[in-house]
FIDOFI-196318 format. One record per residue (C-alpha): residue number from 1; x negated, y negated, z negated. Coordinates in pm, 1 decimal. Each point is the difference from the previous one (the first is absolute). Layout:
FIDOFI-196318
@i:NUM&xx:X&yy:Y&zz:Z
...
This chain:
FIDOFI-196318
@i:1&xx:0.0&yy:0.0&zz:0.0
@i:2&xx:-110.3&yy:-354.9&zz:58.1
@i:3&xx:-96.2&yy:-165.9&zz:-326.0
@i:4&xx:147.3&yy:-346.9&zz:15.7
@i:5&xx:-169.4&yy:-95.8&zz:-327.4
@i:6&xx:-341.4&yy:11.9&zz:165.2
@i:7&xx:101.1&yy:-273.0&zz:238.4
@i:8&xx:75.3&yy:-268.1&zz:-256.0
@i:9&xx:56.6&yy:170.5&zz:-337.6
@i:10&xx:332.9&yy:-176.0&zz:-39.1
@i:11&xx:327.9&yy:122.3&zz:-137.8
@i:12&xx:131.0&yy:-8.6&zz:358.7
@i:13&xx:-265.9&yy:254.0&zz:97.5
@i:14&xx:104.8&yy:239.1&zz:-276.9
@i:15&xx:366.4&yy:-27.8&zz:98.1
@i:16&xx:-83.2&yy:64.1&zz:366.6
@i:17&xx:-199.1&yy:312.0&zz:-94.1
@i:18&xx:296.1&yy:138.2&zz:-198.2
@i:19&xx:246.7&yy:-79.2&zz:280.4
@i:20&xx:-227.7&yy:157.1&zz:260.9
@i:21&xx:-37.9&yy:320.5&zz:-201.3
@i:22&xx:374.4&yy:23.6&zz:-66.8
@i:23&xx:81.7&yy:-67.3&zz:364.0
@i:24&xx:-242.8&yy:265.5&zz:124.5
@i:25&xx:139.3&yy:256.4&zz:-247.1
@i:26&xx:354.7&yy:-79.7&zz:118.4
@i:27&xx:-98.6&yy:32.8&zz:366.8
@i:28&xx:-162.3&yy:337.5&zz:-73.7
@i:29&xx:313.9&yy:121.2&zz:-180.5
@i:30&xx:223.1&yy:-108.7&zz:288.1
@i:31&xx:-228.1&yy:164.5&zz:257.2
@i:32&xx:7.1&yy:328.7&zz:-196.5
@i:33&xx:380.5&yy:-6.5&zz:0.8
@i:34&xx:9.7&yy:-77.6&zz:372.7
@i:35&xx:-240.4&yy:283.9&zz:79.8
@i:36&xx:211.4&yy:242.1&zz:-203.9
@i:37&xx:320.5&yy:-111.9&zz:175.5
@i:38&xx:-163.7&yy:31.2&zz:342.8
@i:39&xx:-125.6&yy:350.7&zz:-83.4
@i:40&xx:351.3&yy:104.3&zz:-108.4
@i:41&xx:154.2&yy:-136.5&zz:321.5
@i:42&xx:-264.5&yy:178.6&zz:205.9
@i:43&xx:87.4&yy:331.8&zz:-164.4
@i:44&xx:373.3&yy:-61.3&zz:54.3
@i:45&xx:-52.2&yy:-84.4&zz:368.4
@i:46&xx:-223.8&yy:304.6&zz:48.0
@i:47&xx:250.7&yy:234.8&zz:-162.7
@i:48&xx:292.4&yy:-147.5&zz:193.5
@i:49&xx:-194.9&yy:53.5&zz:320.5
@i:50&xx:-56.6&yy:363.5&zz:-85.8
@i:51&xx:362.4&yy:59.2&zz:-92.0
@i:52&xx:115.7&yy:-161.5&zz:325.3
@i:53&xx:-179.5&yy:272.0&zz:195.2
@i:54&xx:127.7&yy:273.0&zz:-228.8
@i:55&xx:362.0&yy:-119.4&zz:1.4
@i:56&xx:20.1&yy:-29.6&zz:378.9
@i:57&xx:-175.2&yy:329.4&zz:65.5
@i:58&xx:-246.4&yy:-189.5&zz:217.6
@i:59&xx:-342.9&yy:6.9&zz:-164.2
@i:60&xx:-116.7&yy:-360.4&zz:-3.7
@i:61&xx:-105.4&yy:-290.5&zz:-216.4
@i:62&xx:246.0&yy:-290.1&zz:3.5
@i:63&xx:137.5&yy:145.4&zz:322.9
@i:64&xx:-338.0&yy:4.8&zz:177.5
@i:65&xx:-225.9&yy:288.6&zz:88.1
@i:66&xx:-314.2&yy:59.0&zz:204.0
@i:67&xx:14.2&yy:289.9&zz:245.2
@i:68&xx:-280.9&yy:163.6&zz:196.3
@i:69&xx:55.7&yy:74.1&zz:369.6
@i:70&xx:-119.0&yy:347.5&zz:99.5
@i:71&xx:87.4&yy:17.6&zz:370.0
@i:72&xx:-51.3&yy:-212.5&zz:314.2
@i:73&xx:374.8&yy:-21.6&zz:75.7
@i:74&xx:15.3&yy:-376.7&zz:-65.4
@i:75&xx:-325.7&yy:-99.7&zz:170.3
@i:76&xx:-105.2&yy:-264.0&zz:91.0
@i:77&xx:226.2&yy:-190.5&zz:-245.2
@i:78&xx:-93.9&yy:227.7&zz:-291.2
@i:79&xx:-314.4&yy:207.6&zz:36.9
@i:80&xx:-66.0&yy:343.2&zz:-148.3
@i:81&xx:-146.1&yy:-53.6&zz:-347.0
@i:82&xx:154.6&yy:-343.4&zz:-50.5
@i:83&xx:181.0&yy:-86.0&zz:-321.1
@i:84&xx:340.6&yy:-165.4&zz:30.5
@i:85&xx:169.1&yy:-209.8&zz:-266.6
@i:86&xx:369.1&yy:92.9&zz:1.7
@i:87&xx:302.3&yy:-132.7&zz:-187.3
@i:88&xx:300.2&yy:204.7&zz:-114.8
@i:89&xx:303.3&yy:-94.1&zz:209.8
@i:90&xx:358.9&yy:95.5&zz:54.9
@i:91&xx:95.2&yy:120.3&zz:347.0
@i:92&xx:214.3&yy:-312.5&zz:45.8
@i:93&xx:-316.5&yy:-214.1&zz:-17.9
@i:94&xx:-169.5&yy:156.3&zz:302.9
@i:95&xx:55.1&yy:-54.6&zz:371.0
@i:96&xx:-133.8&yy:95.9&zz:341.2
@i:97&xx:-370.1&yy:-87.0&zz:27.9
@i:98&xx:-78.6&yy:46.1&zz:-370.9
@i:99&xx:-269.7&yy:246.6&zz:-104.3
@i:100&xx:163.9&yy:212.9&zz:-266.6
@i:101&xx:-84.6&yy:300.2&zz:-216.9
@i:102&xx:260.1&yy:274.3&zz:-8.6
@i:103&xx:9.6&yy:341.6&zz:-160.5
@i:104&xx:10.2&yy:293.1&zz:233.3
@i:105&xx:300.7&yy:234.5&zz:-34.8
@i:106&xx:-12.4&yy:377.1&zz:36.4
@i:107&xx:227.9&yy:199.1&zz:234.5
@i:108&xx:275.6&yy:-6.3&zz:-265.9
@i:109&xx:-17.5&yy:-377.5&zz:-38.7
@i:110&xx:-171.5&yy:16.8&zz:-338.4
@i:111&xx:-266.8&yy:-267.5&zz:-47.9
@i:112&xx:-354.7&yy:131.7&zz:-16.6
@i:113&xx:-301.8&yy:-159.0&zz:-164.8
@i:114&xx:-145.6&yy:-99.6&zz:337.8
@i:115&xx:12.9&yy:-366.2&zz:95.2
@i:116&xx:-30.8&yy:-138.5&zz:352.2
@i:117&xx:-90.6&yy:-359.9&zz:85.5
@i:118&xx:138.5&yy:-90.7&zz:344.5
@i:119&xx:176.0&yy:-284.0&zz:176.7
@i:120&xx:378.9&yy:-19.9&zz:34.7
@i:121&xx:75.1&yy:-9.8&zz:374.0
@i:122&xx:379.2&yy:35.7&zz:-5.6
@i:123&xx:310.2&yy:78.4&zz:-204.5
@i:124&xx:286.2&yy:237.2&zz:76.6
@i:125&xx:374.4&yy:-58.8&zz:-10.8
@i:126&xx:13.1&yy:221.9&zz:-309.0
@i:127&xx:-235.4&yy:-237.8&zz:-185.5
@i:128&xx:-311.3&yy:215.0&zz:26.4
@i:129&xx:-340.8&yy:-127.7&zz:106.1
@i:130&xx:-230.5&yy:103.4&zz:284.6
@i:131&xx:-371.6&yy:-22.7&zz:-82.0
@i:132&xx:-308.0&yy:39.1&zz:213.7
@i:133&xx:-368.7&yy:-27.1&zz:-68.8
@i:134&xx:-155.7&yy:-269.2&zz:221.0
@i:135&xx:-250.2&yy:257.7&zz:129.1
@i:136&xx:253.1&yy:283.3&zz:40.6
@i:137&xx:155.3&yy:93.7&zz:332.9
@i:138&xx:340.9&yy:98.5&zz:-139.5
@i:139&xx:221.2&yy:-136.8&zz:-278.1
@i:140&xx:55.2&yy:180.5&zz:-329.8
@i:141&xx:323.0&yy:177.3&zz:-87.5
@i:142&xx:282.1&yy:-221.4&zz:-125.8
@i:143&xx:-55.1&yy:-128.0&zz:-350.8
@i:144&xx:291.4&yy:-56.2&zz:-237.0
@i:145&xx:11.8&yy:-312.7&zz:-218.7
@i:146&xx:-65.5&yy:198.7&zz:-320.2
@i:147&xx:-343.3&yy:102.6&zz:133.7
@i:148&xx:-130.0&yy:-357.8&zz:19.3
@i:149&xx:-224.6&yy:-98.2&zz:-290.5
@i:150&xx:-248.7&yy:-277.4&zz:79.6
@i:151&xx:-79.8&yy:-273.1&zz:252.2
@i:152&xx:-358.8&yy:-74.9&zz:101.1
@i:153&xx:-110.3&yy:-340.3&zz:-126.6
@i:154&xx:-371.5&yy:-12.8&zz:75.8
@i:155&xx:-266.5&yy:223.3&zz:153.2
@i:156&xx:-312.9&yy:22.8&zz:-213.0
@i:157&xx:-232.3&yy:122.8&zz:275.8
């Protein structure tokens, strides 16, 4: 602490030293409280992000997820080995031209664990979607709205 009494030895100097010490102690107390509050909010936000992914059945943090591309089906837009930042979406939020992640269905219509990231090229009268990889010759099978999980936000090449 700065010793005000050294400057002129006056009563004013002593008072200033006491005020300075009290003010610094108060600032330190307030900063400790603020740090504690910020840490609590950080934990709450982190936990709410985790529960969002659990509740929706779409593993993510705050609705976002990073996915790794394993095939060349979307080249040159998305290269094999690229990481893609995706956001959880409802089927009503996607449209033709969007790059979307959907879950593949088996021959009985049951959703599998396999996810495909392709572009929507069309919709059907029944409300299904037609997807195609940019580098694929033929479109995928029709995809029902309940298969759609994420929309590509950014390619992390």
